[in-house]
C-alpha positions as a Markdown table, in Angstrom:
| # | Residue | x | y | z |
|---|---|---|---|---|
| 1 | Met | 150.0 | 42.9 | 16.2 |
| 2 | Glu | 150.0 | 39.7 | 18.2 |
| 3 | Ile | 147.3 | 41.2 | 20.4 |
| 4 | Leu | 145.2 | 42.1 | 17.4 |
| 5 | Ala | 145.6 | 38.5 | 16.1 |
| 6 | Glu | 144.4 | 37.1 | 19.5 |
| 7 | Glu | 141.4 | 39.5 | 19.5 |
| 8 | Gln | 140.5 | 38.4 | 16.0 |
| 9 | Lys | 140.7 | 34.7 | 16.9 |
| 10 | Ala | 138.6 | 35.3 | 20.0 |
| 11 | Gly | 135.9 | 37.0 | 17.9 |
| 12 | Arg | 136.2 | 40.4 | 19.7 |
| 13 | Leu | 137.7 | 41.9 | 16.6 |
| 14 | Asn | 136.5 | 41.6 | 13.0 |
| 15 | Ile | 138.7 | 43.3 | 10.4 |
| 16 | Gln | 139.6 | 42.2 | 6.9 |
| 17 | Pro | 142.9 | 43.9 | 5.9 |
| 18 | Val | 144.1 | 43.7 | 2.3 |
| 19 | Ala | 147.7 | 43.4 | 3.5 |
| 20 | Ile | 149.7 | 44.0 | 6.7 |
| 21 | Leu | 152.8 | 46.2 | 6.6 |
| 22 | Leu | 154.8 | 46.3 | 9.8 |
| 23 | Gly | 157.4 | 48.8 | 11.0 |
| 24 | Gly | 158.8 | 49.9 | 14.4 |
| 25 | Glu | 159.2 | 46.4 | 15.8 |
| 26 | Lys | 161.0 | 43.3 | 14.7 |
| 27 | Leu | 158.9 | 40.9 | 12.7 |
| 28 | Tyr | 159.7 | 37.4 | 14.0 |
| 29 | Pro | 158.9 | 34.3 | 11.8 |
| 30 | Asn | 156.4 | 32.9 | 14.3 |
| 31 | Val | 154.6 | 36.3 | 14.5 |
| 32 | Arg | 154.5 | 36.5 | 10.7 |
| 33 | Ala | 153.1 | 33.0 | 10.5 |
| 34 | Glu | 150.4 | 33.7 | 13.1 |
| 35 | Leu | 149.3 | 37.0 | 11.4 |
| 36 | Glu | 149.1 | 35.3 | 8.0 |
| 37 | Ser | 147.1 | 32.4 | 9.4 |
| 38 | Val | 144.6 | 34.6 | 11.3 |
| 39 | Phe | 144.1 | 37.4 | 8.8 |
| 40 | Gln | 144.8 | 35.4 | 5.6 |
| 41 | Val | 146.8 | 38.2 | 3.9 |
| 42 | Ser | 150.4 | 38.8 | 3.1 |
| 43 | Val | 152.5 | 40.3 | 6.0 |
| 44 | Leu | 155.3 | 42.6 | 4.8 |
| 45 | Asp | 158.1 | 44.2 | 6.7 |
| 46 | Leu | 159.8 | 47.6 | 6.4 |
| 47 | Tyr | 162.8 | 49.1 | 8.1 |
| 48 | Gly | 163.1 | 52.8 | 8.8 |
| 49 | Ser | 164.2 | 55.5 | 11.3 |
| 50 | Thr | 163.0 | 58.8 | 12.6 |
| 51 | Glu | 165.7 | 60.6 | 10.6 |
| 52 | Ala | 165.1 | 58.8 | 7.3 |
| 53 | Ala | 161.5 | 57.4 | 7.4 |
| 54 | Ala | 161.1 | 54.2 | 5.5 |
| 55 | Met | 164.5 | 53.0 | 4.2 |
| 56 | Thr | 163.7 | 49.5 | 2.9 |
| 57 | Phe | 160.5 | 47.7 | 1.9 |
| 58 | Glu | 159.8 | 44.0 | 1.7 |
| 59 | Cys | 158.4 | 42.5 | -1.4 |
| 60 | Glu | 156.1 | 39.4 | -1.7 |
| 61 | Glu | 159.3 | 37.3 | -2.4 |
| 62 | Gly | 160.5 | 38.1 | 1.1 |
| 63 | Gln | 163.4 | 40.3 | 0.0 |
| 64 | Leu | 164.1 | 43.8 | 1.4 |
| 65 | His | 164.6 | 46.5 | -1.2 |
| 66 | Val | 166.5 | 49.7 | -0.5 |
| 67 | Asn | 164.6 | 52.9 | -1.2 |
| 68 | Thr | 167.3 | 54.4 | -3.4 |
| 69 | Asp | 164.9 | 57.0 | -4.9 |
| 70 | Trp | 164.9 | 58.8 | -1.5 |
| 71 | Ile | 168.0 | 57.7 | 0.3 |
| 72 | Ile | 171.8 | 57.4 | -0.3 |
| 73 | Phe | 173.4 | 54.6 | 1.7 |
| 74 | Glu | 177.2 | 54.8 | 2.4 |
| 75 | Pro | 178.8 | 51.8 | 4.2 |
| 76 | Val | 181.7 | 53.1 | 6.3 |
| 77 | Asp | 184.4 | 51.7 | 8.7 |
| 78 | Glu | 184.9 | 52.8 | 12.3 |
| 79 | His | 186.6 | 56.0 | 11.1 |
| 80 | Tyr | 183.6 | 56.8 | 8.9 |
| 81 | Gln | 185.5 | 56.1 | 5.7 |
| 82 | Pro | 183.9 | 54.2 | 2.8 |
| 83 | Val | 184.5 | 50.4 | 2.8 |
| 84 | Pro | 185.3 | 48.4 | -0.4 |
| 85 | Leu | 182.4 | 46.6 | -2.1 |
| 86 | Gly | 181.7 | 43.3 | -0.5 |
| 87 | Glu | 183.4 | 44.2 | 2.8 |
| 88 | Gln | 181.3 | 44.3 | 6.0 |
| 89 | Ser | 180.9 | 47.9 | 7.2 |
| 90 | His | 181.1 | 49.2 | 10.8 |
| 91 | Ser | 178.2 | 51.5 | 10.2 |
| 92 | Val | 176.1 | 53.1 | 7.5 |
| 93 | Leu | 175.7 | 56.8 | 6.8 |
| 94 | Ile | 172.4 | 57.8 | 5.2 |
| 95 | Thr | 171.5 | 60.9 | 3.3 |
| 96 | Asn | 167.8 | 61.5 | 2.9 |
| 97 | Leu | 166.8 | 63.2 | -0.3 |
| 98 | Glu | 163.2 | 63.7 | 0.6 |
| 99 | His | 162.6 | 63.7 | 4.4 |
| 100 | Arg | 162.9 | 67.3 | 5.8 |
| 101 | Gly | 164.0 | 66.1 | 9.2 |
| 102 | Val | 162.3 | 66.5 | 12.6 |
| 103 | Leu | 161.6 | 69.4 | 14.8 |
| 104 | Gly | 161.8 | 67.5 | 18.1 |
| 105 | Thr | 158.1 | 68.0 | 18.8 |
| 106 | Gly | 157.0 | 66.3 | 22.0 |
| 107 | Ile | 154.8 | 66.6 | 25.0 |
| 108 | Phe | 155.0 | 65.2 | 28.5 |
| 109 | Arg | 153.2 | 65.4 | 31.8 |
| 110 | Ile | 154.4 | 66.8 | 35.1 |
| 111 | Phe | 151.7 | 66.1 | 37.8 |
| 112 | Asp | 148.6 | 67.8 | 36.4 |
| 113 | Leu | 150.4 | 70.0 | 33.9 |
| 114 | His | 151.1 | 69.2 | 30.2 |
| 115 | Val | 154.4 | 70.6 | 28.8 |
| 116 | Gly | 155.1 | 70.6 | 25.1 |
| 117 | Gln | 157.7 | 71.9 | 22.7 |
| 118 | Thr | 158.6 | 72.0 | 19.0 |
| 119 | Gly | 161.5 | 73.6 | 17.0 |
| 120 | Leu | 164.3 | 75.5 | 18.6 |
| 121 | Thr | 164.7 | 76.7 | 22.2 |
| 122 | Glu | 166.4 | 80.0 | 23.0 |
| 123 | Lys | 169.7 | 78.3 | 23.6 |
| 124 | Glu | 169.5 | 76.4 | 20.4 |
| 125 | Ala | 168.6 | 79.5 | 18.4 |
| 126 | Glu | 171.5 | 81.4 | 19.8 |
| 127 | Lys | 173.8 | 78.5 | 19.0 |
| 128 | Glu | 172.5 | 78.5 | 15.4 |
| 129 | Gly | 173.3 | 82.2 | 15.1 |
| 130 | Tyr | 169.8 | 83.5 | 15.0 |
| 131 | Glu | 168.8 | 87.0 | 16.2 |
| 132 | Phe | 165.3 | 86.4 | 17.4 |
| 133 | Glu | 162.3 | 87.8 | 19.3 |
| 134 | Val | 160.6 | 86.0 | 22.2 |
| 135 | Leu | 156.8 | 86.1 | 22.1 |
| 136 | Tyr | 154.6 | 85.2 | 25.1 |
| 137 | Asn | 150.9 | 84.3 | 25.0 |
| 138 | Leu | 149.0 | 83.8 | 28.3 |
| 139 | Lys | 145.3 | 82.9 | 27.8 |
| 140 | Pro | 142.8 | 80.2 | 28.9 |
| 141 | Asp | 143.0 | 76.9 | 27.0 |
| 142 | His | 139.3 | 77.5 | 26.1 |
| 143 | Ala | 136.5 | 79.9 | 27.2 |
| 144 | Glu | 136.8 | 80.8 | 30.8 |
| 145 | Tyr | 133.0 | 80.6 | 31.4 |
| 146 | Leu | 133.4 | 76.9 | 30.4 |
| 147 | Gly | 136.1 | 76.2 | 32.8 |
| 148 | Gly | 139.1 | 77.3 | 30.8 |
| 149 | Gln | 142.4 | 77.3 | 32.6 |
| 150 | Glu | 145.6 | 79.3 | 32.0 |
| 151 | Leu | 147.8 | 78.1 | 29.1 |
| 152 | Thr | 151.2 | 79.8 | 28.6 |
| 153 | Ile | 152.9 | 79.7 | 25.2 |
| 154 | Lys | 156.4 | 81.0 | 24.5 |
| 155 | Ala | 157.5 | 81.2 | 20.9 |
| 156 | Leu | 160.6 | 82.3 | 19.1 |
| 157 | Ala | 160.6 | 84.2 | 15.7 |
| 158 | Asp | 163.6 | 85.3 | 13.6 |
| 159 | Arg | 164.0 | 89.0 | 14.0 |
| 160 | Glu | 164.8 | 89.7 | 10.3 |
| 161 | Thr | 162.3 | 87.5 | 8.6 |
| 162 | Gly | 159.6 | 86.9 | 11.2 |
| 163 | Arg | 159.8 | 83.2 | 10.6 |
| 164 | Val | 158.7 | 81.0 | 13.5 |
| 165 | Leu | 161.6 | 79.1 | 14.9 |
| 166 | Gly | 160.2 | 77.2 | 17.9 |
| 167 | Ala | 157.8 | 77.2 | 20.8 |
| 168 | Gln | 157.1 | 75.8 | 24.2 |
| 169 | Ala | 153.8 | 75.6 | 26.0 |
| 170 | Ile | 152.6 | 74.6 | 29.5 |
| 171 | Gly | 149.1 | 74.2 | 30.9 |
| 172 | Lys | 146.5 | 71.8 | 32.2 |
| 173 | Gly | 144.9 | 71.3 | 28.8 |
| 174 | Gly | 145.1 | 72.2 | 25.1 |
| 175 | Val | 148.9 | 72.1 | 24.9 |
| 176 | Glu | 149.1 | 69.4 | 22.3 |
| 177 | Lys | 146.8 | 71.3 | 19.9 |
| 178 | Arg | 148.8 | 74.5 | 20.1 |
| 179 | Ile | 152.2 | 72.7 | 19.7 |
| 180 | Asp | 150.9 | 70.8 | 16.7 |
| 181 | Val | 149.7 | 74.0 | 15.1 |
| 182 | Ile | 153.0 | 75.7 | 15.6 |
| 183 | Ala | 155.0 | 72.6 | 14.4 |
| 184 | Thr | 152.9 | 72.8 | 11.2 |
| 185 | Ala | 153.6 | 76.5 | 10.9 |
| 186 | Ile | 157.3 | 76.0 | 11.3 |
| 187 | Thr | 157.3 | 73.2 | 8.7 |
| 188 | Phe | 155.6 | 75.4 | 6.1 |
| 189 | Gly | 157.8 | 78.5 | 6.9 |
| 190 | Ala | 155.1 | 80.6 | 8.5 |
| 191 | Val | 155.9 | 84.0 | 10.1 |
| 192 | Ala | 154.8 | 85.0 | 13.5 |
| 193 | Glu | 152.0 | 87.2 | 12.1 |
| 194 | Asp | 150.5 | 84.3 | 10.3 |
| 195 | Leu | 149.7 | 82.6 | 13.7 |
| 196 | Phe | 147.4 | 85.5 | 14.7 |
| 197 | His | 145.3 | 85.0 | 11.5 |
| 198 | Leu | 144.7 | 81.3 | 11.8 |
| 199 | Asp | 141.0 | 80.3 | 11.9 |
| 200 | Leu | 141.0 | 77.4 | 14.4 |
| 201 | Ala | 138.1 | 75.5 | 16.0 |
| 202 | Thr | 136.7 | 76.8 | 19.3 |
| 203 | Lys | 136.0 | 74.3 | 22.1 |
| 204 | Tyr | 132.5 | 74.7 | 23.6 |
| 205 | Leu | 132.3 | 71.3 | 25.4 |
C-alpha cells in the first residue's frame, strides 16, 4: 500500500477509493497516516488467517471487533485448557462456523514445467480411509496445431461415490486453469463423470 501511495503522490496513479481495508500485513501508525493523507479516506484494519478467513474487523473508532457470528474463540493455556476470564492465554483455539477449510491448492515451477495440486494425494486419501480410483489424462494443453504441449493430469475419485478427492497436474502451460477447475469441482462435491461434461473455453491464441 505504501507503493500505491507513492505512485498516487507522484501522479502515476489516479484512484479514488471510498475506503481502504487492509489485511495480510501489519498496519503501522505511520503507514495509516500516510494512506489517509494521500487518499483522503478512512483506513481500516482486519485480522484473519487461512483457516478462518477474517476474524476481526476494525470500526471507524479504531477498535477491533471479533466476528462472533462466524467464529468461536477459546483462550487456552499451554496445555490447551480454558483459562479464566481476565487471565492472559497462551494461545487461542478457533472454530470456524462458516469457512469450509482449504484444499491445499497450489502451483509452482520447476525449470520450464508448471506443477499444481489440489485436494488429497494418494497417500493422504489412504490415510483418510478412502477406497479410490486413480484417473490419468494426457492431452495437449491446447490445440496441437497451435503449438499445444503435453499436459498430464492425475486425479483421485472415491470408488463408492465417484466424488473427486484431489488432483495433480504437470506441463508447460495450462496447469493453473485445470487445477482451479478441479478445486472448484471438489468444493461443490462433483463426481468424476461431471468433469467430462464441463463446457470450458478453448484457447485459439
